[in-house]
MARDO-469696 format. One record per residue (C-alpha): x, y negated, z negated; residue in one letter; residue number from 1. Coordinates in nm, 3 decimals. Example, Ala and Ser with C-alpha at 12.3 -4.5 7.8 and 13.67 -1.06 7.14 Angstrom:
BEGIN
(vokol (1.230, 0.450, -0.780), "a", 1) (vokol (1.367, 0.106, -0.714), "s", 2) 
***
This chain:
BEGIN
(vokol (10.453, -9.472, -14.548), "m", 1) (vokol (10.295, -9.401, -14.213), "a", 2) (vokol (10.503, -9.239, -13.942), "v", 3) (vokol (10.480, -9.555, -13.730), "d", 4) (vokol (10.630, -9.755, -14.019), "d", 5) (vokol (10.953, -9.555, -14.029), "v", 6) (vokol (11.246, -9.785, -13.958), "v", 7) (vokol (11.475, -9.634, -13.692), "p", 8) (vokol (11.838, -9.576, -13.778), "a", 9) (vokol (12.100, -9.839, -13.691), "r", 10) (vokol (12.437, -9.668, -13.686), "w", 11) (vokol (12.725, -9.898, -13.778), "v", 12) (vokol (13.086, -9.866, -13.892), "k", 13) (vokol (13.278, -10.025, -14.175), "v", 14) (vokol (13.656, -10.027, -14.131), "l", 15) (vokol (13.819, -10.082, -14.468), "d", 16) (vokol (14.158, -10.225, -14.375), "q", 17) (vokol (14.260, -10.239, -14.742), "t", 18) (vokol (14.274, -9.859, -14.726), "r", 19) (vokol (14.417, -9.811, -14.375), "c", 20) (vokol (14.776, -9.684, -14.378), "i", 21) (vokol (14.830, -9.692, -14.002), "g", 22) (vokol (14.871, -9.317, -13.966), "c", 23) (vokol (14.689, -9.305, -13.628), "h", 24) (vokol (14.500, -8.991, -13.730), "a", 25) (vokol (14.179, -9.149, -13.603), "c", 26) (vokol (14.332, -9.215, -13.260), "s", 27) (vokol (14.462, -8.858, -13.235), "t", 28) (vokol (14.134, -8.702, -13.347), "a", 29) (vokol (13.940, -8.917, -13.103), "c", 30) (vokol (14.160, -8.809, -12.813), "k", 31) (vokol (14.124, -8.444, -12.908), "s", 32) (vokol (13.749, -8.451, -12.968), "e", 33) (vokol (13.663, -8.649, -12.655), "n", 34) (vokol (13.941, -8.523, -12.426), "e", 35) (vokol (14.073, -8.875, -12.366), "v", 36) (vokol (14.367, -8.872, -12.120), "p", 37) (vokol (14.710, -9.016, -12.191), "l", 38) (vokol (14.747, -9.386, -12.124), "g", 39) (vokol (14.395, -9.486, -12.232), "v", 40) (vokol (14.223, -9.498, -12.572), "n", 41) (vokol (13.875, -9.506, -12.714), "r", 42) (vokol (14.026, -9.621, -13.041), "t", 43) (vokol (14.371, -9.717, -13.161), "y", 44) (vokol (14.537, -9.887, -13.456), "v", 45) (vokol (14.686, -10.228, -13.387), "k", 46) (vokol (14.953, -10.354, -13.628), "s", 47) (vokol (15.086, -10.702, -13.699), "v", 48) (vokol (15.383, -10.797, -13.918), "d", 49) (vokol (15.274, -11.090, -14.132), "v", 50) (vokol (15.519, -11.319, -14.311), "g", 51) (vokol (15.893, -11.380, -14.288), "a", 52) (vokol (16.175, -11.166, -14.420), "f", 53) (vokol (16.195, -11.067, -14.700), "p", 54) (vokol (15.831, -11.153, -14.778), "q", 55) (vokol (15.664, -10.955, -14.501), "v", 56) (vokol (15.398, -10.685, -14.476), "r", 57) (vokol (15.235, -10.490, -14.200), "r", 58) (vokol (14.861, -10.540, -14.145), "a", 59) (vokol (14.652, -10.288, -13.952), "f", 60) (vokol (14.333, -10.314, -13.750), "q", 61) (vokol (14.139, -10.016, -13.619), "v", 62) (vokol (14.030, -10.130, -13.273), "t", 63) (vokol (13.734, -9.989, -13.080), "r", 64) (vokol (13.392, -10.059, -12.927), "c", 65) (vokol (13.185, -10.286, -13.151), "n", 66) (vokol (12.845, -10.125, -13.073), "q", 67) (vokol (12.689, -10.468, -13.016), "c", 68) (vokol (12.328, -10.551, -13.083), "t", 69) (vokol (12.328, -10.765, -12.770), "d", 70) (vokol (12.583, -10.570, -12.569), "a", 71) (vokol (12.727, -10.768, -12.273), "p", 72) (vokol (12.841, -10.446, -12.106), "c", 73) (vokol (12.484, -10.316, -12.095), "v", 74) (vokol (12.356, -10.637, -11.935), "a", 75) (vokol (12.639, -10.643, -11.679), "a", 76) (vokol (12.623, -10.276, -11.574), "c", 77) (vokol (12.449, -10.260, -11.233), "p", 78) (vokol (12.319, -9.903, -11.263), "t", 79) (vokol (12.243, -9.862, -11.633), "g", 80) (vokol (12.544, -9.635, -11.681), "a", 81) (vokol (12.612, -9.837, -11.996), "m", 82) (vokol (12.301, -9.826, -12.210), "y", 83) (vokol (12.189, -9.877, -12.567), "k", 84) (vokol (12.026, -9.596, -12.762), "r", 85) (vokol (11.736, -9.647, -13.003), "d", 86) (vokol (11.974, -9.593, -13.295), "d", 87) (vokol (12.195, -9.886, -13.190), "g", 88) (vokol (12.477, -9.684, -13.032), "i", 89) (vokol (12.599, -9.817, -12.697), "v", 90) (vokol (12.655, -9.504, -12.490), "d", 91) (vokol (12.742, -9.431, -12.127), "f", 92) (vokol (12.640, -9.199, -11.846), "d", 93) (vokol (12.935, -9.116, -11.623), "k", 94) (vokol (12.717, -8.952, -11.358), "s", 95) (vokol (12.581, -9.288, -11.244), "i", 96) (vokol (12.889, -9.506, -11.305), "c", 97) (vokol (13.012, -9.667, -10.983), "i", 98) (vokol (13.337, -9.791, -11.135), "g", 99) (vokol (13.271, -10.160, -11.067), "c", 100) (vokol (13.441, -10.263, -11.395), "k", 101) (vokol (13.176, -10.527, -11.465), "a", 102) (vokol (13.139, -10.380, -11.814), "c", 103) (vokol (13.513, -10.424, -11.873), "m", 104) (vokol (13.499, -10.787, -11.767), "a", 105) (vokol (13.196, -10.845, -11.990), "a", 106) (vokol (13.331, -10.682, -12.308), "c", 107) (vokol (13.483, -10.947, -12.542), "p", 108) (vokol (13.669, -10.673, -12.731), "y", 109) (vokol (13.858, -10.500, -12.448), "d", 110) (vokol (13.705, -10.173, -12.562), "a", 111) (vokol (13.617, -10.019, -12.224), "i", 112) (vokol (13.851, -9.848, -11.982), "f", 113) (vokol (13.838, -9.648, -11.660), "i", 114) (vokol (13.918, -9.284, -11.722), "n", 115) (vokol (14.206, -9.206, -11.483), "p", 116) (vokol (14.084, -8.850, -11.434), "e", 117) (vokol (13.716, -8.897, -11.351), "d", 118) (vokol (13.733, -9.270, -11.254), "h", 119) (vokol (13.434, -9.365, -11.470), "s", 120) (vokol (13.397, -9.622, -11.745), "a", 121) (vokol (13.440, -9.489, -12.097), "e", 122) (vokol (13.467, -9.613, -12.455), "k", 123) (vokol (13.395, -9.519, -12.816), "c", 124) (vokol (13.035, -9.405, -12.857), "n", 125) (vokol (13.068, -9.314, -13.226), "m", 126) (vokol (13.090, -8.948, -13.127), "c", 127) (vokol (12.715, -8.959, -13.066), "a", 128) (vokol (12.715, -8.589, -12.982), "h", 129) (vokol (12.837, -8.518, -13.336), "r", 130) (vokol (12.599, -8.758, -13.508), "l", 131) (vokol (12.307, -8.600, -13.322), "d", 132) (vokol (12.378, -8.265, -13.492), "v", 133) (vokol (12.449, -8.407, -13.836), "g", 134) (vokol (12.829, -8.428, -13.817), "l", 135) (vokol (13.051, -8.728, -13.883), "e", 136) (vokol (13.251, -8.883, -13.596), "p", 137) (vokol (13.591, -8.723, -13.550), "a", 138) (vokol (13.777, -9.032, -13.673), "c", 139) (vokol (13.579, -9.037, -13.998), "v", 140) (vokol (13.638, -8.672, -14.071), "s", 141) (vokol (14.019, -8.697, -14.043), "v", 142) (vokol (14.089, -9.033, -14.209), "c", 143) (vokol (14.299, -8.945, -14.517), "p", 144) (vokol (14.206, -9.260, -14.713), "t", 145) (vokol (13.836, -9.290, -14.622), "e", 146) (vokol (13.906, -9.617, -14.447), "a", 147) (vokol (13.639, -9.546, -14.182), "i", 148) (vokol (13.276, -9.527, -14.288), "l", 149) (vokol (12.974, -9.461, -14.067), "v", 150) (vokol (12.615, -9.493, -14.179), "g", 151) (vokol (12.268, -9.631, -14.125), "d", 152) (vokol (12.254, -10.005, -14.182), "l", 153) (vokol (11.874, -9.986, -14.207), "n", 154) (vokol (11.903, -9.749, -14.505), "d", 155) (vokol (11.965, -9.975, -14.807), "p", 156) (vokol (12.098, -9.678, -15.005), "t", 157) (vokol (12.372, -9.594, -14.755), "s", 158) (vokol (12.730, -9.678, -14.843), "k", 159) (vokol (12.780, -9.892, -14.534), "v", 160) (vokol (12.469, -10.099, -14.610), "a", 161) (vokol (12.587, -10.149, -14.966), "t", 162) (vokol (12.931, -10.266, -14.855), "l", 163) (vokol (12.802, -10.494, -14.580), "i", 164) (vokol (12.542, -10.654, -14.803), "n", 165) (vokol (12.771, -10.705, -15.103), "r", 166) (vokol (13.125, -10.745, -14.974), "k", 167) (vokol (13.285, -11.022, -14.764), "p", 168) (vokol (13.304, -10.827, -14.438), "v", 169) (vokol (13.401, -10.986, -14.107), "t", 170) (vokol (13.349, -10.908, -13.738), "v", 171) (vokol (13.561, -10.973, -13.434), "r", 172) (vokol (13.485, -11.275, -13.215), "r", 173) (vokol (13.157, -11.380, -13.383), "p", 174) (vokol (13.141, -11.682, -13.150), "e", 175) (vokol (13.038, -11.446, -12.869), "k", 176) (vokol (12.710, -11.379, -13.054), "e", 177) (vokol (12.698, -11.013, -12.955), "t", 178) (vokol (12.592, -10.888, -13.300), "g", 179) (vokol (12.877, -10.640, -13.355), "p", 180) (vokol (12.802, -10.313, -13.531), "g", 181) (vokol (13.161, -10.270, -13.651), "v", 182) (vokol (13.247, -10.454, -13.972), "f", 183) (vokol (13.594, -10.512, -14.116), "y", 184) (vokol (13.667, -10.520, -14.486), "l", 185) (vokol (13.992, -10.684, -14.592), "g", 186) (vokol (14.126, -10.732, -14.237), "a", 187) (vokol (14.390, -11.001, -14.190), "h", 188) (vokol (14.294, -11.279, -13.949), "q", 189) (vokol (14.622, -11.226, -13.765), "a", 190) (vokol (14.491, -10.886, -13.650), "t", 191) (vokol (14.133, -10.993, -13.573), "l", 192) (vokol (14.224, -11.294, -13.358), "d", 193) (vokol (14.395, -11.177, -13.034), "p", 194) (vokol (14.596, -11.501, -13.015), "l", 195) (vokol (14.686, -11.533, -13.384), "a", 196) (vokol (15.007, -11.329, -13.370), "a", 197) (vokol (15.312, -11.395, -13.155), "r", 198) (vokol (15.409, -11.154, -12.880), "r", 199) (vokol (15.755, -10.996, -12.922), "p", 200) (vokol (16.017, -11.133, -12.686), "d", 201) (vokol (16.049, -10.922, -12.374), "g", 202) (vokol (15.741, -10.717, -12.462), "g", 203) (vokol (15.939, -10.483, -12.690), "l", 204) (vokol (15.715, -10.345, -12.965), "y", 205) (vokol (15.766, -10.110, -13.257), "a", 206) (vokol (15.802, -9.790, -13.057), "w", 207) (vokol (15.778, -9.886, -12.692), "a", 208) (vokol (15.712, -10.157, -12.436), "t", 209) (vokol (15.367, -10.234, -12.300), "q", 210) (vokol (15.486, -10.210, -11.942), "g", 211) (vokol (15.642, -10.423, -11.673), "d", 212) (vokol (15.594, -10.779, -11.800), "m", 213) (vokol (15.617, -10.910, -11.443), "s", 214) (vokol (15.309, -10.708, -11.343), "d", 215) (vokol (15.036, -10.968, -11.275), "p", 216) (vokol (14.765, -10.721, -11.377), "q", 217) (vokol (14.920, -10.654, -11.719), "l", 218) (vokol (14.759, -10.839, -12.011), "v", 219) (vokol (15.021, -10.832, -12.290), "p", 220) (vokol (14.910, -10.856, -12.651), "a", 221) (vokol (14.954, -11.161, -12.868), "g", 222) (vokol (15.045, -11.516, -12.788), "s", 223) (vokol (15.362, -11.611, -12.601), "a", 224) (vokol (15.602, -11.848, -12.775), "g", 225) (vokol (15.407, -11.916, -13.092), "h", 226) (vokol (15.112, -11.794, -13.292), "n", 227) (vokol (14.793, -11.964, -13.404), "t", 228) (vokol (14.781, -11.799, -13.748), "s", 229) (vokol (14.841, -12.000, -14.063), "s", 230) (vokol (15.099, -11.735, -14.151), "a", 231) (vokol (15.395, -11.618, -13.946), "a", 232) (vokol (15.268, -11.316, -13.754), "a", 233) (vokol (15.424, -11.087, -13.496), "l", 234) (vokol (15.246, -10.809, -13.305), "v", 235) (vokol (15.432, -10.488, -13.383), "s", 236) (vokol (15.211, -10.232, -13.210), "y", 237) (vokol (14.941, -10.250, -12.946), "d", 238) (vokol (14.840, -10.046, -12.644), "v", 239) (vokol (14.867, -10.161, -12.280), "p", 240) (vokol (14.574, -10.350, -12.131), "h", 241) (vokol (14.518, -10.435, -11.767), "r", 242) (vokol (14.294, -10.688, -11.598), "a", 243) (vokol (13.991, -10.507, -11.453), "p", 244) (vokol (13.954, -10.703, -11.128), "w", 245) (vokol (14.242, -10.722, -10.881), "g", 246) (vokol (14.308, -10.890, -10.548), "w", 247) (vokol (13.992, -10.745, -10.394), "e", 248) (vokol (13.772, -10.966, -10.613), "v", 249) (vokol (13.991, -11.269, -10.545), "s", 250) (vokol (13.961, -11.202, -10.171), "a", 251) (vokol (13.585, -11.139, -10.193), "y", 252) (vokol (13.524, -11.487, -10.330), "t", 253) (vokol (13.713, -11.629, -10.029), "w", 254) (vokol (13.543, -11.422, -9.760), "t", 255) (vokol (13.204, -11.487, -9.921), "k", 256) (vokol (13.268, -11.862, -9.906), "s", 257) (vokol (13.337, -11.829, -9.532), "l", 258) (vokol (13.034, -11.606, -9.474), "g", 259) (vokol (12.803, -11.847, -9.655), "a", 260) (vokol (12.969, -12.169, -9.545), "g", 261) (vokol (12.979, -12.119, -9.170), "m", 262) (vokol (12.601, -12.087, -9.143), "m", 263) (vokol (12.539, -12.348, -9.411), "l", 264) (vokol (12.747, -12.617, -9.241), "v", 265) (vokol (12.637, -12.539, -8.885), "a", 266) (vokol (12.265, -12.526, -8.964), "v", 267) (vokol (12.286, -12.834, -9.189), "a", 268) (vokol (12.449, -13.030, -8.905), "l", 269) (vokol (12.182, -12.901, -8.664), "a", 270) (vokol (11.900, -13.006, -8.900), "v", 271) (vokol (12.059, -13.350, -8.932), "l", 272) (vokol (12.079, -13.383, -8.554), "g", 273) (vokol (12.459, -13.382, -8.549), "k", 274) (vokol (12.479, -13.048, -8.367), "l", 275) (vokol (12.251, -12.906, -8.100), "g", 276) (vokol (12.078, -12.578, -8.175), "w", 277) (vokol (12.191, -12.451, -7.836), "q", 278) (vokol (12.551, -12.561, -7.891), "d", 279) (vokol (12.786, -12.262, -7.897), "a", 280) (vokol (12.898, -12.347, -8.251), "t", 281) (vokol (12.545, -12.324, -8.391), "a", 282) (vokol (12.416, -12.056, -8.156), "r", 283) (vokol (12.702, -11.805, -8.160), "w", 284) (vokol (12.997, -11.898, -8.380), "v", 285) (vokol (12.807, -11.959, -8.704), "a", 286) (vokol (12.598, -11.638, -8.712), "p", 287) (vokol (12.873, -11.412, -8.578), "l", 288) (vokol (13.126, -11.562, -8.821), "g", 289) (vokol (12.882, -11.524, -9.109), "a", 290) (vokol (12.810, -11.160, -9.023), "v", 291) (vokol (13.180, -11.082, -8.986), "f", 292) (vokol (13.283, -11.233, -9.317), "f", 293) (vokol (12.980, -11.089, -9.498), "l", 294) (vokol (13.085, -10.747, -9.366), "s", 295) (vokol (13.440, -10.799, -9.494), "v", 296) (vokol (13.293, -10.908, -9.827), "t", 297) (vokol (13.095, -10.586, -9.849), "g", 298) (vokol (13.399, -10.377, -9.760), "v", 299) (vokol (13.604, -10.551, -10.032), "l", 300) (vokol (13.334, -10.499, -10.293), "l", 301) (vokol (13.300, -10.131, -10.211), "i", 302) (vokol (13.678, -10.084, -10.193), "a", 303) (vokol (13.711, -10.223, -10.545), "d", 304) (vokol (13.477, -9.956, -10.686), "l", 305) (vokol (13.633, -9.654, -10.851), "k", 306) (vokol (13.341, -9.452, -10.710), "h", 307) (vokol (13.294, -9.616, -10.369), "p", 308) (vokol (13.068, -9.338, -10.242), "m", 309) (vokol (12.817, -9.428, -10.513), "r", 310) (vokol (12.773, -9.790, -10.402), "f", 311) (vokol (12.417, -9.714, -10.289), "y", 312) (vokol (12.315, -9.679, -10.656), "l", 313) (vokol (12.325, -10.059, -10.679), "i", 314) (vokol (12.011, -10.058, -10.459), "f", 315) (vokol (11.846, -9.731, -10.563), "t", 316) (vokol (11.911, -9.737, -10.940), "r", 317) (vokol (11.952, -10.107, -11.006), "h", 318) (vokol (11.952, -10.268, -11.349), "q", 319) (vokol (11.809, -10.612, -11.280), "w", 320) (vokol (11.985, -10.804, -11.556), "r", 321) (vokol (12.317, -10.743, -11.381), "s", 322) (vokol (12.426, -11.027, -11.155), "w", 323) (vokol (12.620, -10.776, -10.950), "l", 324) (vokol (12.281, -10.628, -10.856), "v", 325) (vokol (12.116, -10.965, -10.802), "r", 326) (vokol (12.409, -11.081, -10.593), "g", 327) (vokol (12.396, -10.768, -10.380), "s", 328) (vokol (12.031, -10.831, -10.298), "f", 329) (vokol (12.109, -11.198, -10.223), "v", 330) (vokol (12.386, -11.086, -9.985), "l", 331) (vokol (12.149, -10.838, -9.823), "g", 332) (vokol (11.871, -11.094, -9.781), "g", 333) (vokol (12.109, -11.354, -9.643), "y", 334) (vokol (12.261, -11.102, -9.400), "g", 335) (vokol (11.914, -11.006, -9.275), "a", 336) (vokol (11.817, -11.370, -9.210), "i", 337) (vokol (12.145, -11.437, -9.030), "v", 338) (vokol (12.076, -11.131, -8.814), "g", 339) (vokol (11.728, -11.260, -8.725), "l", 340) (vokol (11.875, -11.603, -8.650), "y", 341) (vokol (12.125, -11.444, -8.411), "f", 342) (vokol (11.852, -11.247, -8.233), "l", 343) (vokol (11.638, -11.558, -8.200), "a", 344) (vokol (11.933, -11.749, -8.052), "a", 345) (vokol (12.020, -11.463, -7.819), "a", 346) (vokol (11.665, -11.444, -7.676), "f", 347) (vokol (11.620, -11.824, -7.659), "d", 348) (vokol (11.342, -11.824, -7.920), "l", 349) (vokol (11.402, -12.182, -8.027), "h", 350) (vokol (11.129, -12.207, -8.292), "t", 351) (vokol (11.231, -11.879, -8.451), "a", 352) (vokol (11.594, -11.991, -8.446), "q", 353) (vokol (11.509, -12.315, -8.625), "v", 354) (vokol (11.285, -12.142, -8.881), "v", 355) (vokol (11.536, -11.872, -8.965), "t", 356) (vokol (11.812, -12.133, -8.973), "g", 357) (vokol (11.624, -12.342, -9.228), "v", 358) (vokol (11.553, -12.032, -9.437), "i", 359) (vokol (11.922, -11.942, -9.417), "a", 360) (vokol (12.026, -12.267, -9.591), "i", 361) (vokol (11.903, -12.182, -9.944), "p", 362) (vokol (12.013, -11.821, -9.901), "l", 363) (vokol (12.361, -11.938, -9.797), "a", 364) (vokol (12.378, -12.160, -10.106), "v", 365) (vokol (12.264, -11.868, -10.322), "a", 366) (vokol (12.525, -11.643, -10.159), "t", 367) (vokol (12.796, -11.895, -10.232), "a", 368) (vokol (12.687, -11.972, -10.588), "c", 369) (vokol (12.563, -11.648, -10.747), "y", 370) (vokol (12.921, -11.560, -10.841), "t", 371) (vokol (12.905, -11.835, -11.102), "a", 372) (vokol (12.640, -11.631, -11.285), "f", 373) (vokol (12.831, -11.308, -11.224), "l", 374) (vokol (13.143, -11.459, -11.380), "f", 375) (vokol (12.941, -11.615, -11.663), "a", 376) (vokol (12.812, -11.267, -11.743), "q", 377) (vokol (13.176, -11.172, -11.805), "a", 378) (vokol (13.153, -11.305, -12.162), "k", 379) (vokol (13.509, -11.195, -12.231), "a", 380) (vokol (13.655, -11.451, -11.990), "r", 381) (vokol (13.621, -11.804, -12.127), "d", 382) (vokol (13.782, -11.976, -11.827), "l", 383) (vokol (13.495, -11.853, -11.610), "w", 384) (vokol (13.231, -12.007, -11.838), "q", 385) (vokol (13.296, -12.356, -11.698), "s", 386) (vokol (12.979, -12.554, -11.612), "p", 387) (vokol (13.169, -12.687, -11.311), "l", 388) (vokol (13.192, -12.343, -11.150), "l", 389) (vokol (12.846, -12.347, -10.991), "l", 390) (vokol (12.888, -12.675, -10.798), "p", 391) (vokol (13.249, -12.583, -10.727), "h", 392) (vokol (13.146, -12.265, -10.548), "l", 393) (vokol (12.902, -12.464, -10.334), "a", 394) (vokol (13.179, -12.710, -10.243), "v", 395) (vokol (13.415, -12.423, -10.161), "q", 396) (vokol (13.155, -12.279, -9.922), "a", 397) (vokol (13.128, -12.611, -9.739), "v", 398) (vokol (13.509, -12.639, -9.730), "l", 399) (vokol (13.552, -12.285, -9.594), "a", 400) (vokol (13.258, -12.317, -9.354), "g", 401) (vokol (13.382, -12.640, -9.196), "a", 402) (vokol (13.733, -12.496, -9.166), "a", 403) (vokol (13.600, -12.176, -9.010), "g", 404) (vokol (13.387, -12.359, -8.751), "l", 405) (vokol (13.630, -12.633, -8.655), "l", 406) (vokol (13.870, -12.438, -8.426), "p", 407) (vokol (13.578, -12.307, -8.219), "f", 408) (vokol (13.410, -12.648, -8.205), "a", 409) (vokol (13.733, -12.795, -8.070), "m", 410) (vokol (13.714, -12.540, -7.786), "l", 411) (vokol (13.345, -12.533, -7.700), "w", 412) (vokol (13.170, -12.835, -7.852), "s", 413) (vokol (13.190, -13.206, -7.794), "g", 414) (vokol (13.426, -13.448, -7.963), "s", 415) (vokol (13.147, -13.582, -8.183), "h", 416) (vokol (13.083, -13.234, -8.327), "v", 417) (vokol (13.455, -13.187, -8.385), "t", 418) (vokol (13.472, -13.523, -8.557), "r", 419) (vokol (13.176, -13.444, -8.783), "d", 420) (vokol (13.332, -13.113, -8.885), "l", 421) (vokol (13.665, -13.279, -8.955), "q", 422) (vokol (13.498, -13.537, -9.177), "v", 423) (vokol (13.297, -13.264, -9.353), "t", 424) (vokol (13.617, -13.068, -9.412), "l", 425) (vokol (13.797, -13.374, -9.551), "a", 426) (vokol (13.510, -13.470, -9.783), "v", 427) (vokol (13.476, -13.112, -9.911), "a", 428) (vokol (13.853, -13.097, -9.968), "a", 429) (vokol (13.839, -13.414, -10.179), "v", 430) (vokol (13.543, -13.278, -10.379), "a", 431) (vokol (13.725, -12.947, -10.434), "h", 432) (vokol (14.040, -13.122, -10.560), "l", 433) (vokol (13.839, -13.343, -10.795), "l", 434) (vokol (13.663, -13.038, -10.940), "l", 435) (vokol (13.995, -12.856, -10.981), "v", 436) (vokol (14.139, -13.156, -11.164), "v", 437) (vokol (13.830, -13.165, -11.381), "g", 438) (vokol (13.857, -12.795, -11.464), "e", 439) (vokol (14.220, -12.819, -11.574), "i", 440) (vokol (14.212, -13.159, -11.749), "t", 441) (vokol (13.881, -13.160, -11.936), "l", 442) (vokol (13.922, -13.030, -12.293), "p", 443) (vokol (13.864, -12.656, -12.321), "h", 444) (vokol (13.633, -12.563, -12.606), "v", 445) (vokol (13.815, -12.238, -12.689), "t", 446) (vokol (14.178, -12.140, -12.730), "a", 447) (vokol (14.112, -11.854, -12.486), "h", 448) (vokol (14.006, -12.091, -12.207), "a", 449) (vokol (14.299, -12.322, -12.283), "h", 450) (vokol (14.549, -12.035, -12.258), "r", 451) (vokol (14.394, -11.909, -11.936), "a", 452) (vokol (14.411, -12.257, -11.781), "s", 453) (vokol (14.774, -12.286, -11.887), "k", 454) (vokol (14.850, -11.944, -11.738), "e", 455) (vokol (14.693, -12.064, -11.414), "m", 456) (vokol (14.881, -12.393, -11.387), "t", 457) (vokol (15.211, -12.314, -11.563), "q", 458) (vokol (15.234, -11.937, -11.605), "g", 459) (vokol (15.233, -11.628, -11.386), "r", 460) (vokol (14.976, -11.766, -11.142), "f", 461) (vokol (15.114, -12.118, -11.115), "a", 462) (vokol (15.271, -12.060, -10.772), "r", 463) (vokol (14.940, -11.950, -10.622), "a", 464) (vokol (14.758, -12.237, -10.794), "f", 465) (vokol (14.989, -12.509, -10.666), "w", 466) (vokol (15.002, -12.358, -10.316), "v", 467) (vokol (14.624, -12.374, -10.328), "g", 468) (vokol (14.621, -12.733, -10.449), "f", 469) (vokol (14.868, -12.857, -10.189), "v", 470) (vokol (14.702, -12.659, -9.910), "g", 471) (vokol (14.360, -12.813, -9.972), "v", 472) (vokol (14.522, -13.156, -10.019), "a", 473) (vokol (14.656, -13.122, -9.664), "i", 474) (vokol (14.300, -13.060, -9.546), "a", 475) (vokol (14.203, -13.409, -9.666), "v", 476) (vokol (14.385, -13.536, -9.357), "a", 477) (vokol (14.186, -13.307, -9.123), "a", 478) (vokol (14.045, -13.597, -8.915), "p", 479) (vokol (14.400, -13.684, -8.817), "w", 480) (vokol (14.587, -13.352, -8.816), "i", 481) (vokol (14.321, -13.115, -8.678), "g", 482) (vokol (14.412, -12.746, -8.697), "l", 483) (vokol (14.682, -12.807, -8.958), "a", 484) (vokol (14.402, -12.917, -9.190), "g", 485) (vokol (14.212, -12.596, -9.114), "v", 486) (vokol (14.515, -12.383, -9.204), "a", 487) (vokol (14.574, -12.583, -9.523), "g", 488) (vokol (14.211, -12.547, -9.629), "a", 489) (vokol (14.184, -12.172, -9.571), "l", 490) (vokol (14.525, -12.079, -9.713), "v", 491) (vokol (14.485, -12.320, -10.002), "g", 492) (vokol (14.139, -12.195, -10.092), "l", 493) (vokol (14.252, -11.830, -10.084), "a", 494) (vokol (14.550, -11.907, -10.309), "a", 495) (vokol (14.337, -12.105, -10.555), "y", 496) (vokol (14.072, -11.831, -10.575), "e", 497) (vokol (14.340, -11.575, -10.654), "h", 498) (vokol (14.492, -11.791, -10.928), "a", 499) (vokol (14.153, -11.866, -11.083), "f", 500) (vokol (14.026, -11.508, -11.085), "v", 501) (vokol (14.348, -11.356, -11.217), "q", 502) (vokol (14.424, -11.627, -11.475), "a", 503) (vokol (14.077, -11.583, -11.619), "g", 504) (vokol (14.169, -11.223, -11.704), "q", 505) (vokol (14.522, -11.297, -11.833), "s", 506) (vokol (14.443, -11.369, -12.199), "v", 507) (vokol (14.441, -11.076, -12.448), "p", 508) (vokol (14.108, -10.984, -12.605), "l", 509) (vokol (14.212, -10.731, -12.870), "a", 510) 
***
């Protein structure tokens, strides 16, 4: 065989759950080998009690990164800090991690965490440093029952290839089509499916609690109230998980809607002849409002990074498949055009103002809507995969933009401009409410999306959701109630965004 014909290695793992005794030796060895701090884990052993007394047994699942063939974390990482090696191992480079947590949102297996000591993303990498020198991963070397096997799937003589090709192995969440490189032999479905087992009442597990159950960022294991397994199943041990994106991301979607919407609405009305280009609303309020809210958006995005001083790597070391990168360039391009529009207006360059205004329209739409693709790249979060999200973001921009312009138009523009903005606000409010109703009433294709929607409308985020719904409903009456409609629209939209973003992260993945 020629050298060029040599098939490269494809490192995979087989976890034989028929042999696992739940001793946690693999977890301990992993922490020791990789210096993993307390409170986070590259690997751990989840356990579920299956059956009803006295016919009950404990099933185990060794939980870790799945070394995907088509790794969502690699596609989502804006700087290439998460990358795939030629041998199939998904590895990471902490020196260029900006701590954006996009990889965590993308991972369907909840396998990535932020190291609390160095603030960078981390996960199981199969102890690549050991494999490179001919040693087994730490977890393999300490397992007392040989329940963990690592080998080359492309070598038909390897033990892992033999098992995978001849035994009925399974993978976690095959519907995500990531091509996992971790295969389970003899694992109970109640451990593989994050929603199959019931969550213990009060969050009390075998040896501890997962944390404060009232914490909105906590994502407790299992399913509340009942399980989806054909057998009675109760989670008996899991580790704490937290939602990666907090209030900063919820707020960023709101400020971005204002930044995009104020220019979009003002310029659209000017193009349609409803608003003069020299009117204060189009000349000053729209560009200054857009610049202000774009600046707040940038501050929020940078503040959410665990390495905020590395934000420049998004532009200097960008990985183009990431929608965080694409969105950043869209924001930059839109901000530049708005700046040119403002200069043209300031120096009475009417033609330049009109040209830059027209160019700003598609960029404003792109600024409003790219988050739909960013959220869709978060393959772990089924609620965010809604096909209604893209048009909904455009409607939210119009809603926010009309609400942001209206108070200033009432001061400095004519009654006809005020009336047009009030009607625009009311129509956008109706469209928003219809889309919200569609999102929560149309059948959800996955149990994950259904649970997230229920958490949004009836669970921990229900108060914010219904405040949002009522607030925007008030804005429908904007032509008659004026500024009260503005307040309802802006408060309602902020509350809805928070409920939507947080509920999408509220369903357990592991």
